Chimera marker file (.cmm) of the C-alpha trace (Angstrom):
<marker_set name="trace">
<marker id="1" x="-23.152" y="-178.273" z="-28.206" r="1" g="1" b="0" radius="0.5"/>
<marker id="2" x="-21.466" y="-174.785" z="-29.273" r="1" g="1" b="0" radius="0.5"/>
<marker id="3" x="-21.119" y="-173.937" z="-32.847" r="1" g="1" b="0" radius="0.5"/>
<marker id="4" x="-22.302" y="-177.534" z="-34.639" r="1" g="1" b="0" radius="0.5"/>
<marker id="5" x="-19.667" y="-179.421" z="-32.780" r="1" g="1" b="0" radius="0.5"/>
<marker id="6" x="-19.983" y="-181.975" z="-29.272" r="1" g="1" b="0" radius="0.5"/>
<marker id="7" x="-18.572" y="-179.980" z="-26.174" r="1" g="1" b="0" radius="0.5"/>
<marker id="8" x="-16.658" y="-182.123" z="-24.532" r="1" g="1" b="0" radius="0.5"/>
<marker id="9" x="-17.191" y="-182.234" z="-20.633" r="1" g="1" b="0" radius="0.5"/>
<marker id="10" x="-14.511" y="-183.672" z="-18.292" r="1" g="1" b="0" radius="0.5"/>
<marker id="11" x="-15.311" y="-186.550" z="-15.526" r="1" g="1" b="0" radius="0.5"/>
<marker id="12" x="-16.106" y="-184.101" z="-12.819" r="1" g="1" b="0" radius="0.5"/>
<marker id="13" x="-18.764" y="-182.007" z="-15.184" r="1" g="1" b="0" radius="0.5"/>
<marker id="14" x="-20.140" y="-184.910" z="-16.498" r="1" g="1" b="0" radius="0.5"/>
<marker id="15" x="-20.400" y="-186.604" z="-13.032" r="1" g="1" b="0" radius="0.5"/>
<marker id="16" x="-22.121" y="-183.487" z="-11.221" r="1" g="1" b="0" radius="0.5"/>
<marker id="17" x="-24.342" y="-183.171" z="-14.054" r="1" g="1" b="0" radius="0.5"/>
<marker id="18" x="-25.576" y="-186.811" z="-13.080" r="1" g="1" b="0" radius="0.5"/>
<marker id="19" x="-29.188" y="-187.724" z="-11.361" r="1" g="1" b="0" radius="0.5"/>
<marker id="20" x="-27.616" y="-190.388" z="-10.569" r="1" g="1" b="0" radius="0.5"/>
<marker id="21" x="-24.361" y="-189.251" z="-9.343" r="1" g="1" b="0" radius="0.5"/>
<marker id="22" x="-26.584" y="-186.398" z="-6.812" r="1" g="1" b="0" radius="0.5"/>
<marker id="23" x="-28.880" y="-189.197" z="-5.591" r="1" g="1" b="0" radius="0.5"/>
<marker id="24" x="-25.844" y="-190.633" z="-4.615" r="1" g="1" b="0" radius="0.5"/>
<marker id="25" x="-24.503" y="-187.803" z="-2.818" r="1" g="1" b="0" radius="0.5"/>
<marker id="26" x="-27.574" y="-187.559" z="-1.104" r="1" g="1" b="0" radius="0.5"/>
<marker id="27" x="-28.634" y="-190.994" z="0.322" r="1" g="1" b="0" radius="0.5"/>
<marker id="28" x="-24.941" y="-191.691" z="1.544" r="1" g="1" b="0" radius="0.5"/>
<marker id="29" x="-26.637" y="-189.885" z="4.698" r="1" g="1" b="0" radius="0.5"/>
<marker id="30" x="-29.643" y="-192.529" z="4.835" r="1" g="1" b="0" radius="0.5"/>
<marker id="31" x="-27.595" y="-195.316" z="7.700" r="1" g="1" b="0" radius="0.5"/>
<marker id="32" x="-28.415" y="-198.536" z="6.180" r="1" g="1" b="0" radius="0.5"/>
<marker id="33" x="-26.875" y="-201.781" z="4.490" r="1" g="1" b="0" radius="0.5"/>
<marker id="34" x="-26.835" y="-203.327" z="1.911" r="1" g="1" b="0" radius="0.5"/>
<marker id="35" x="-26.934" y="-200.615" z="-0.481" r="1" g="1" b="0" radius="0.5"/>
<marker id="36" x="-27.329" y="-200.708" z="-4.404" r="1" g="1" b="0" radius="0.5"/>
<marker id="37" x="-23.862" y="-200.492" z="-5.776" r="1" g="1" b="0" radius="0.5"/>
<marker id="38" x="-24.907" y="-198.104" z="-8.780" r="1" g="1" b="0" radius="0.5"/>
<marker id="39" x="-27.106" y="-195.337" z="-7.057" r="1" g="1" b="0" radius="0.5"/>
<marker id="40" x="-26.335" y="-196.414" z="-3.245" r="1" g="1" b="0" radius="0.5"/>
<marker id="41" x="-30.270" y="-196.546" z="-2.227" r="1" g="1" b="0" radius="0.5"/>
<marker id="42" x="-29.958" y="-198.391" z="0.698" r="1" g="1" b="0" radius="0.5"/>
<marker id="43" x="-32.492" y="-201.818" z="0.574" r="1" g="1" b="0" radius="0.5"/>
<marker id="44" x="-33.760" y="-201.860" z="4.580" r="1" g="1" b="0" radius="0.5"/>
<marker id="45" x="-34.210" y="-199.250" z="7.339" r="1" g="1" b="0" radius="0.5"/>
<marker id="46" x="-35.476" y="-196.020" z="6.577" r="1" g="1" b="0" radius="0.5"/>
<marker id="47" x="-34.402" y="-196.774" z="2.726" r="1" g="1" b="0" radius="0.5"/>
<marker id="48" x="-37.261" y="-198.928" z="2.218" r="1" g="1" b="0" radius="0.5"/>
<marker id="49" x="-39.740" y="-196.194" z="1.087" r="1" g="1" b="0" radius="0.5"/>
<marker id="50" x="-37.404" y="-196.302" z="-2.206" r="1" g="1" b="0" radius="0.5"/>
<marker id="51" x="-39.227" y="-199.512" z="-2.760" r="1" g="1" b="0" radius="0.5"/>
<marker id="52" x="-42.444" y="-196.857" z="-3.327" r="1" g="1" b="0" radius="0.5"/>
<marker id="53" x="-40.737" y="-195.456" z="-6.331" r="1" g="1" b="0" radius="0.5"/>
<marker id="54" x="-39.174" y="-198.506" z="-8.215" r="1" g="1" b="0" radius="0.5"/>
<marker id="55" x="-35.992" y="-198.667" z="-6.236" r="1" g="1" b="0" radius="0.5"/>
<marker id="56" x="-36.402" y="-202.025" z="-4.221" r="1" g="1" b="0" radius="0.5"/>
<marker id="57" x="-33.754" y="-204.657" z="-4.803" r="1" g="1" b="0" radius="0.5"/>
<marker id="58" x="-33.948" y="-206.236" z="-7.831" r="1" g="1" b="0" radius="0.5"/>
<marker id="59" x="-34.985" y="-209.991" z="-7.824" r="1" g="1" b="0" radius="0.5"/>
<marker id="60" x="-32.560" y="-210.724" z="-11.004" r="1" g="1" b="0" radius="0.5"/>
<marker id="61" x="-29.467" y="-209.422" z="-9.136" r="1" g="1" b="0" radius="0.5"/>
<marker id="62" x="-29.660" y="-208.484" z="-5.515" r="1" g="1" b="0" radius="0.5"/>
<marker id="63" x="-26.797" y="-205.993" z="-5.578" r="1" g="1" b="0" radius="0.5"/>
<marker id="64" x="-28.659" y="-203.545" z="-7.584" r="1" g="1" b="0" radius="0.5"/>
<marker id="65" x="-31.917" y="-201.848" z="-7.363" r="1" g="1" b="0" radius="0.5"/>
<marker id="66" x="-34.647" y="-202.939" z="-9.793" r="1" g="1" b="0" radius="0.5"/>
<marker id="67" x="-34.815" y="-198.823" z="-11.489" r="1" g="1" b="0" radius="0.5"/>
<marker id="68" x="-30.340" y="-199.157" z="-11.911" r="1" g="1" b="0" radius="0.5"/>
<marker id="69" x="-30.884" y="-203.368" z="-13.174" r="1" g="1" b="0" radius="0.5"/>
<marker id="70" x="-33.418" y="-202.008" z="-15.645" r="1" g="1" b="0" radius="0.5"/>
<marker id="71" x="-31.441" y="-199.436" z="-17.155" r="1" g="1" b="0" radius="0.5"/>
<marker id="72" x="-27.731" y="-201.254" z="-16.636" r="1" g="1" b="0" radius="0.5"/>
<marker id="73" x="-26.497" y="-201.771" z="-20.822" r="1" g="1" b="0" radius="0.5"/>
<marker id="74" x="-26.654" y="-204.973" z="-21.578" r="1" g="1" b="0" radius="0.5"/>
<marker id="75" x="-22.781" y="-206.665" z="-21.279" r="1" g="1" b="0" radius="0.5"/>
<marker id="76" x="-21.318" y="-210.113" z="-21.259" r="1" g="1" b="0" radius="0.5"/>
<marker id="77" x="-19.605" y="-212.163" z="-24.078" r="1" g="1" b="0" radius="0.5"/>
<marker id="78" x="-20.762" y="-215.034" z="-26.251" r="1" g="1" b="0" radius="0.5"/>
<marker id="79" x="-17.391" y="-217.551" z="-26.368" r="1" g="1" b="0" radius="0.5"/>
<marker id="80" x="-17.477" y="-221.076" z="-27.287" r="1" g="1" b="0" radius="0.5"/>
<marker id="81" x="-16.796" y="-223.634" z="-24.507" r="1" g="1" b="0" radius="0.5"/>
<marker id="82" x="-15.420" y="-227.158" z="-24.515" r="1" g="1" b="0" radius="0.5"/>
<marker id="83" x="-16.953" y="-229.023" z="-21.881" r="1" g="1" b="0" radius="0.5"/>
<marker id="84" x="-15.808" y="-232.351" z="-20.905" r="1" g="1" b="0" radius="0.5"/>
<marker id="85" x="-17.920" y="-235.102" z="-19.273" r="1" g="1" b="0" radius="0.5"/>
<marker id="86" x="-16.144" y="-238.161" z="-17.518" r="1" g="1" b="0" radius="0.5"/>
<marker id="87" x="-17.449" y="-240.692" z="-15.100" r="1" g="1" b="0" radius="0.5"/>
<marker id="88" x="-14.440" y="-242.542" z="-14.262" r="1" g="1" b="0" radius="0.5"/>
<marker id="89" x="-15.394" y="-245.969" z="-13.148" r="1" g="1" b="0" radius="0.5"/>
<marker id="90" x="-15.006" y="-246.817" z="-9.598" r="1" g="1" b="0" radius="0.5"/>
<marker id="91" x="-13.744" y="-243.431" z="-8.471" r="1" g="1" b="0" radius="0.5"/>
<marker id="92" x="-16.292" y="-242.449" z="-5.570" r="1" g="1" b="0" radius="0.5"/>
<marker id="93" x="-15.370" y="-246.259" z="-3.680" r="1" g="1" b="0" radius="0.5"/>
<marker id="94" x="-12.121" y="-244.735" z="-3.974" r="1" g="1" b="0" radius="0.5"/>
<marker id="95" x="-11.907" y="-241.570" z="-2.941" r="1" g="1" b="0" radius="0.5"/>
<marker id="96" x="-14.485" y="-242.082" z="0.204" r="1" g="1" b="0" radius="0.5"/>
<marker id="97" x="-12.104" y="-243.603" z="2.327" r="1" g="1" b="0" radius="0.5"/>
<marker id="98" x="-8.722" y="-240.928" z="1.234" r="1" g="1" b="0" radius="0.5"/>
<marker id="99" x="-8.223" y="-237.521" z="2.225" r="1" g="1" b="0" radius="0.5"/>
<marker id="100" x="-8.926" y="-234.080" z="0.275" r="1" g="1" b="0" radius="0.5"/>
<marker id="101" x="-5.057" y="-234.331" z="-0.816" r="1" g="1" b="0" radius="0.5"/>
<marker id="102" x="-4.793" y="-237.686" z="-1.753" r="1" g="1" b="0" radius="0.5"/>
<marker id="103" x="-7.693" y="-237.712" z="-3.477" r="1" g="1" b="0" radius="0.5"/>
<marker id="104" x="-6.456" y="-234.539" z="-5.632" r="1" g="1" b="0" radius="0.5"/>
<marker id="105" x="-3.347" y="-236.281" z="-6.115" r="1" g="1" b="0" radius="0.5"/>
<marker id="106" x="-5.183" y="-239.314" z="-7.883" r="1" g="1" b="0" radius="0.5"/>
<marker id="107" x="-6.983" y="-237.295" z="-10.059" r="1" g="1" b="0" radius="0.5"/>
<marker id="108" x="-3.815" y="-234.997" z="-11.076" r="1" g="1" b="0" radius="0.5"/>
<marker id="109" x="-1.954" y="-238.018" z="-11.657" r="1" g="1" b="0" radius="0.5"/>
<marker id="110" x="-4.569" y="-239.884" z="-13.660" r="1" g="1" b="0" radius="0.5"/>
<marker id="111" x="-5.609" y="-236.502" z="-16.048" r="1" g="1" b="0" radius="0.5"/>
<marker id="112" x="-1.693" y="-236.133" z="-16.321" r="1" g="1" b="0" radius="0.5"/>
<marker id="113" x="-0.926" y="-239.608" z="-18.051" r="1" g="1" b="0" radius="0.5"/>
<marker id="114" x="-2.066" y="-239.515" z="-22.351" r="1" g="1" b="0" radius="0.5"/>
<marker id="115" x="-5.235" y="-241.424" z="-22.932" r="1" g="1" b="0" radius="0.5"/>
<marker id="116" x="-4.512" y="-244.307" z="-26.046" r="1" g="1" b="0" radius="0.5"/>
<marker id="117" x="-7.432" y="-245.630" z="-27.848" r="1" g="1" b="0" radius="0.5"/>
<link id1="1" id2="2" r="1" g="1" b="0" radius="0.2"/>
<link id1="2" id2="3" r="1" g="1" b="0" radius="0.2"/>
<link id1="3" id2="4" r="1" g="1" b="0" radius="0.2"/>
<link id1="4" id2="5" r="1" g="1" b="0" radius="0.2"/>
<link id1="5" id2="6" r="1" g="1" b="0" radius="0.2"/>
<link id1="6" id2="7" r="1" g="1" b="0" radius="0.2"/>
<link id1="7" id2="8" r="1" g="1" b="0" radius="0.2"/>
<link id1="8" id2="9" r="1" g="1" b="0" radius="0.2"/>
<link id1="9" id2="10" r="1" g="1" b="0" radius="0.2"/>
<link id1="10" id2="11" r="1" g="1" b="0" radius="0.2"/>
<link id1="11" id2="12" r="1" g="1" b="0" radius="0.2"/>
<link id1="12" id2="13" r="1" g="1" b="0" radius="0.2"/>
<link id1="13" id2="14" r="1" g="1" b="0" radius="0.2"/>
<link id1="14" id2="15" r="1" g="1" b="0" radius="0.2"/>
<link id1="15" id2="16" r="1" g="1" b="0" radius="0.2"/>
<link id1="16" id2="17" r="1" g="1" b="0" radius="0.2"/>
<link id1="17" id2="18" r="1" g="1" b="0" radius="0.2"/>
<link id1="18" id2="19" r="1" g="1" b="0" radius="0.2"/>
<link id1="19" id2="20" r="1" g="1" b="0" radius="0.2"/>
<link id1="20" id2="21" r="1" g="1" b="0" radius="0.2"/>
<link id1="21" id2="22" r="1" g="1" b="0" radius="0.2"/>
<link id1="22" id2="23" r="1" g="1" b="0" radius="0.2"/>
<link id1="23" id2="24" r="1" g="1" b="0" radius="0.2"/>
<link id1="24" id2="25" r="1" g="1" b="0" radius="0.2"/>
<link id1="25" id2="26" r="1" g="1" b="0" radius="0.2"/>
<link id1="26" id2="27" r="1" g="1" b="0" radius="0.2"/>
<link id1="27" id2="28" r="1" g="1" b="0" radius="0.2"/>
<link id1="28" id2="29" r="1" g="1" b="0" radius="0.2"/>
<link id1="29" id2="30" r="1" g="1" b="0" radius="0.2"/>
<link id1="30" id2="31" r="1" g="1" b="0" radius="0.2"/>
<link id1="31" id2="32" r="1" g="1" b="0" radius="0.2"/>
<link id1="32" id2="33" r="1" g="1" b="0" radius="0.2"/>
<link id1="33" id2="34" r="1" g="1" b="0" radius="0.2"/>
<link id1="34" id2="35" r="1" g="1" b="0" radius="0.2"/>
<link id1="35" id2="36" r="1" g="1" b="0" radius="0.2"/>
<link id1="36" id2="37" r="1" g="1" b="0" radius="0.2"/>
<link id1="37" id2="38" r="1" g="1" b="0" radius="0.2"/>
<link id1="38" id2="39" r="1" g="1" b="0" radius="0.2"/>
<link id1="39" id2="40" r="1" g="1" b="0" radius="0.2"/>
<link id1="40" id2="41" r="1" g="1" b="0" radius="0.2"/>
<link id1="41" id2="42" r="1" g="1" b="0" radius="0.2"/>
<link id1="42" id2="43" r="1" g="1" b="0" radius="0.2"/>
<link id1="43" id2="44" r="1" g="1" b="0" radius="0.2"/>
<link id1="44" id2="45" r="1" g="1" b="0" radius="0.2"/>
<link id1="45" id2="46" r="1" g="1" b="0" radius="0.2"/>
<link id1="46" id2="47" r="1" g="1" b="0" radius="0.2"/>
<link id1="47" id2="48" r="1" g="1" b="0" radius="0.2"/>
<link id1="48" id2="49" r="1" g="1" b="0" radius="0.2"/>
<link id1="49" id2="50" r="1" g="1" b="0" radius="0.2"/>
<link id1="50" id2="51" r="1" g="1" b="0" radius="0.2"/>
<link id1="51" id2="52" r="1" g="1" b="0" radius="0.2"/>
<link id1="52" id2="53" r="1" g="1" b="0" radius="0.2"/>
<link id1="53" id2="54" r="1" g="1" b="0" radius="0.2"/>
<link id1="54" id2="55" r="1" g="1" b="0" radius="0.2"/>
<link id1="55" id2="56" r="1" g="1" b="0" radius="0.2"/>
<link id1="56" id2="57" r="1" g="1" b="0" radius="0.2"/>
<link id1="57" id2="58" r="1" g="1" b="0" radius="0.2"/>
<link id1="58" id2="59" r="1" g="1" b="0" radius="0.2"/>
<link id1="59" id2="60" r="1" g="1" b="0" radius="0.2"/>
<link id1="60" id2="61" r="1" g="1" b="0" radius="0.2"/>
<link id1="61" id2="62" r="1" g="1" b="0" radius="0.2"/>
<link id1="62" id2="63" r="1" g="1" b="0" radius="0.2"/>
<link id1="63" id2="64" r="1" g="1" b="0" radius="0.2"/>
<link id1="64" id2="65" r="1" g="1" b="0" radius="0.2"/>
<link id1="65" id2="66" r="1" g="1" b="0" radius="0.2"/>
<link id1="66" id2="67" r="1" g="1" b="0" radius="0.2"/>
<link id1="67" id2="68" r="1" g="1" b="0" radius="0.2"/>
<link id1="68" id2="69" r="1" g="1" b="0" radius="0.2"/>
<link id1="69" id2="70" r="1" g="1" b="0" radius="0.2"/>
<link id1="70" id2="71" r="1" g="1" b="0" radius="0.2"/>
<link id1="71" id2="72" r="1" g="1" b="0" radius="0.2"/>
<link id1="72" id2="73" r="1" g="1" b="0" radius="0.2"/>
<link id1="73" id2="74" r="1" g="1" b="0" radius="0.2"/>
<link id1="74" id2="75" r="1" g="1" b="0" radius="0.2"/>
<link id1="75" id2="76" r="1" g="1" b="0" radius="0.2"/>
<link id1="76" id2="77" r="1" g="1" b="0" radius="0.2"/>
<link id1="77" id2="78" r="1" g="1" b="0" radius="0.2"/>
<link id1="78" id2="79" r="1" g="1" b="0" radius="0.2"/>
<link id1="79" id2="80" r="1" g="1" b="0" radius="0.2"/>
<link id1="80" id2="81" r="1" g="1" b="0" radius="0.2"/>
<link id1="81" id2="82" r="1" g="1" b="0" radius="0.2"/>
<link id1="82" id2="83" r="1" g="1" b="0" radius="0.2"/>
<link id1="83" id2="84" r="1" g="1" b="0" radius="0.2"/>
<link id1="84" id2="85" r="1" g="1" b="0" radius="0.2"/>
<link id1="85" id2="86" r="1" g="1" b="0" radius="0.2"/>
<link id1="86" id2="87" r="1" g="1" b="0" radius="0.2"/>
<link id1="87" id2="88" r="1" g="1" b="0" radius="0.2"/>
<link id1="88" id2="89" r="1" g="1" b="0" radius="0.2"/>
<link id1="89" id2="90" r="1" g="1" b="0" radius="0.2"/>
<link id1="90" id2="91" r="1" g="1" b="0" radius="0.2"/>
<link id1="91" id2="92" r="1" g="1" b="0" radius="0.2"/>
<link id1="92" id2="93" r="1" g="1" b="0" radius="0.2"/>
<link id1="93" id2="94" r="1" g="1" b="0" radius="0.2"/>
<link id1="94" id2="95" r="1" g="1" b="0" radius="0.2"/>
<link id1="95" id2="96" r="1" g="1" b="0" radius="0.2"/>
<link id1="96" id2="97" r="1" g="1" b="0" radius="0.2"/>
<link id1="97" id2="98" r="1" g="1" b="0" radius="0.2"/>
<link id1="98" id2="99" r="1" g="1" b="0" radius="0.2"/>
<link id1="99" id2="100" r="1" g="1" b="0" radius="0.2"/>
<link id1="100" id2="101" r="1" g="1" b="0" radius="0.2"/>
<link id1="101" id2="102" r="1" g="1" b="0" radius="0.2"/>
<link id1="102" id2="103" r="1" g="1" b="0" radius="0.2"/>
<link id1="103" id2="104" r="1" g="1" b="0" radius="0.2"/>
<link id1="104" id2="105" r="1" g="1" b="0" radius="0.2"/>
<link id1="105" id2="106" r="1" g="1" b="0" radius="0.2"/>
<link id1="106" id2="107" r="1" g="1" b="0" radius="0.2"/>
<link id1="107" id2="108" r="1" g="1" b="0" radius="0.2"/>
<link id1="108" id2="109" r="1" g="1" b="0" radius="0.2"/>
<link id1="109" id2="110" r="1" g="1" b="0" radius="0.2"/>
<link id1="110" id2="111" r="1" g="1" b="0" radius="0.2"/>
<link id1="111" id2="112" r="1" g="1" b="0" radius="0.2"/>
<link id1="112" id2="113" r="1" g="1" b="0" radius="0.2"/>
<link id1="113" id2="114" r="1" g="1" b="0" radius="0.2"/>
<link id1="114" id2="115" r="1" g="1" b="0" radius="0.2"/>
<link id1="115" id2="116" r="1" g="1" b="0" radius="0.2"/>
<link id1="116" id2="117" r="1" g="1" b="0" radius="0.2"/>
</marker_set>
């Protein structure tokens, strides 16, 4: 910060000062996959030694290491969803002998017709 104002950094300056970016550059030379999608640490082969430092494959998200998953920001969105469960009498017996295309056509026809109660 200079003169009380926040200093603006370019993306390249920000990435070069990040430990994650530097780590990705180093571990990319270790030959093995699969890897963490964020820090690029390999989960197999010689990369198994990273488990000792907490960079093993996460059980919650197998595409990330444990350290990156725990540091990742919480994401997602809460939305309202309506779900309709319908039990169509005799549908299973009807489509068992039909091809998948015929069953899809039959289902599409039955859902397009308006229901009167």
